[in-house]
Structure formats: structure tokens, C-alpha cells
C-alpha positions in Angstrom: -24.1 -45.9 33.2 -24.9 -49.4 33.7 -25.0 -50.9 37.2 -22.3 -53.4 38.0 -24.9 -56.4 38.2 -26.3 -55.2 34.8 -22.9 -55.1 33.4 -22.1 -58.4 34.5 -25.2 -59.9 33.3 -24.8 -58.3 29.8 -21.3 -59.1 29.2 -22.0 -62.7 29.6 -24.5 -62.3 27.0 -22.2 -60.5 24.7 -21.5 -63.8 22.6 -25.2 -64.1 21.6 -26.2 -64.4 18.0 -26.8 -60.7 16.7 -27.6 -59.7 20.0 -30.8 -61.7 20.2 -31.4 -64.1 23.3 -34.4 -65.7 24.7 -35.0 -65.8 28.5 -34.1 -69.6 28.7 -30.8 -68.6 27.0 -30.0 -65.9 29.2 -30.6 -68.1 32.2 -28.5 -70.9 30.8 -25.7 -68.6 29.7 -25.3 -66.3 32.6 -23.8 -67.3 36.1 -25.7 -65.7 39.0 -29.1 -65.1 40.3 -31.9 -63.0 39.4 -30.7 -62.6 35.9 -34.0 -62.3 34.5 -35.2 -59.7 36.9 -32.1 -57.6 36.0 -32.9 -58.0 32.3 -36.6 -57.0 32.8 -35.4 -53.9 34.8 -32.6 -52.9 32.4 -35.1 -53.3 29.2 -37.5 -51.1 30.8 -34.9 -48.4 31.8 -32.5 -48.5 28.7 -33.4 -48.0 25.1 -30.4 -50.1 23.9 -31.8 -53.3 25.2 -35.6 -54.2 24.7 -37.8 -57.3 24.9 -40.3 -58.4 22.3 -43.5 -60.1 23.5 -44.0 -60.8 20.0 -40.7 -62.7 19.3 -40.0 -63.5 23.0 -36.5 -62.3 22.2 -34.5 -59.7 24.1 -32.3 -57.6 21.6 -29.3 -55.7 22.4 -28.7 -52.7 20.2 -25.4 -53.2 18.1 -23.8 -50.1 19.8 -24.0 -51.7 23.2 -23.5 -55.0 21.9 -20.1 -54.0 20.6 -19.2 -52.4 24.2 -20.2 -55.6 25.9 -18.1 -57.5 23.4 -15.2 -55.4 24.5 -15.9 -56.0 28.2 -16.1 -59.6 27.4 -12.8 -59.4 25.9 -11.1 -57.7 29.1 -12.6 -60.6 31.5 -10.1 -62.9 32.9 -9.1 -66.0 30.7 -10.8 -68.4 33.2 -14.2 -66.5 33.2 -14.2 -66.0 29.4 -13.7 -69.9 29.2 -16.4 -70.7 31.7 -18.9 -68.4 29.4 -17.9 -70.0 26.1 -18.5 -73.6 28.0 -22.0 -72.5 28.9 -22.7 -71.2 25.3 -21.6 -74.6 24.0 -23.8 -76.3 26.5 -26.8 -74.1 25.5 -26.3 -74.6 21.9 -25.8 -78.4 22.5 -29.1 -78.5 24.3 -30.7 -76.6 21.4 -29.4 -79.1 19.1 -27.5 -76.3 17.2 -24.5 -78.7 16.9 -22.3 -76.6 14.7 -22.6 -73.6 17.2 -21.9 -75.9 20.1 -18.7 -77.3 18.4 -17.4 -73.7 17.6 -17.8 -72.8 21.4 -16.3 -75.9 22.9 -13.3 -75.5 20.4 -13.0 -72.0 21.5 -13.0 -73.2 25.1 -10.5 -76.0 24.3 -13.1 -78.3 25.7 -11.7 -81.0 23.3 -13.4 -84.1 25.4 -16.8 -82.5 25.2 -16.0 -81.4 21.7 -15.2 -84.9 20.7 -18.3 -86.4 22.5 -20.4 -84.1 20.2 -18.8 -85.0 17.0 -19.0 -88.8 17.6 -22.8 -88.4 18.8 -24.1 -86.0 16.1 -21.9 -87.0 13.2 -24.5 -86.0 10.7 -25.1 -82.6 12.2 -21.7 -80.8 11.7 -21.3 -80.8 7.8 -20.4 -77.0 7.7 -17.2 -75.6 6.6 -16.3 -74.3 10.1 -17.1 -77.7 11.9 -14.8 -79.6 9.3 -12.2 -77.1 9.9 -12.2 -77.6 13.5 -12.3 -81.2 13.1 -9.1 -81.0 11.2 -7.6 -78.7 13.8 -8.5 -81.1 16.4 -6.8 -84.0 14.7 -3.5 -82.0 14.6 -3.6 -80.6 18.3 -5.5 -83.2 20.5 -3.6 -85.7 22.3 -3.6 -89.2 20.4 -5.1 -90.8 23.8 -8.0 -88.6 23.7 -8.7 -89.2 20.1 -8.7 -92.7 20.5 
């Protein structure tokens, strides 16, 4: 059974790629204090999450990751949206532009999304980014597109 503080931290990390994340990513994506202390404690106590000194990554086992994603799905919409925005911001800072586009789109942060699309035009050539651009043209108000 996870402590409420652990569950809160881990549910915010449920959207990480394949359950892997760095300490910097955890600090950027998680809202709250003592995130790293919580992760260090849980990685020592629980076999479903561990930290590798070799790779510098925390890894959440697939079973726990599925549970955490279900927990994320049950969060209030406003909280889910805030987490999506923090992921978008993280990926933009890491210059993983296509990932940033996807998260800002999910969060309906259209203004931020359009800024990224303009600023990083050559970095979003993947099919998902192009699909999102087409969707944006159909859904975003004209005054924002201008």
C-alpha cells in the first residue's frame, strides 16, 4: 500500500515515457515539495520502482505504472490539465518539441501550442504533430490563429 504522499507524486509521473524518468524530470513535473526525498524513500522500500545510478533514471514497473495511470485518469480535470501542462513545459525545455506539442494539445493550451509551432517549425515533422496542426486549424478561434 502506497502512502498518500507517495501516491500523489507517482500519479503525477504516470505519463512518463515507458515509466522512466530523471530526477530533474520528476522535480519539473511534480507539484509539491520533497519529491526527490519521496522517490528515494519509495525506491528503497518498493520493488516496483527503482533508481539506477548507471542510467540516472528511475523506473516504474509496468504493473505499478498501469495502476498509476488509472489513478491519473481519476484525478479532477483541472489537476490532470495542470499535469499535462507541466509535461508540455518539461518537453519544451528539453527540446523534445513533438512531445511538447502533444501534451499542450491534450491540455488544450492552444496559445502555447501555437507559439511552439511557430518557434520550432523545423522540429515537428512527425505524423502526430501534423495531425494536431490540422486539428488546430479546425478548432482554434481565428483570432488566435492570426
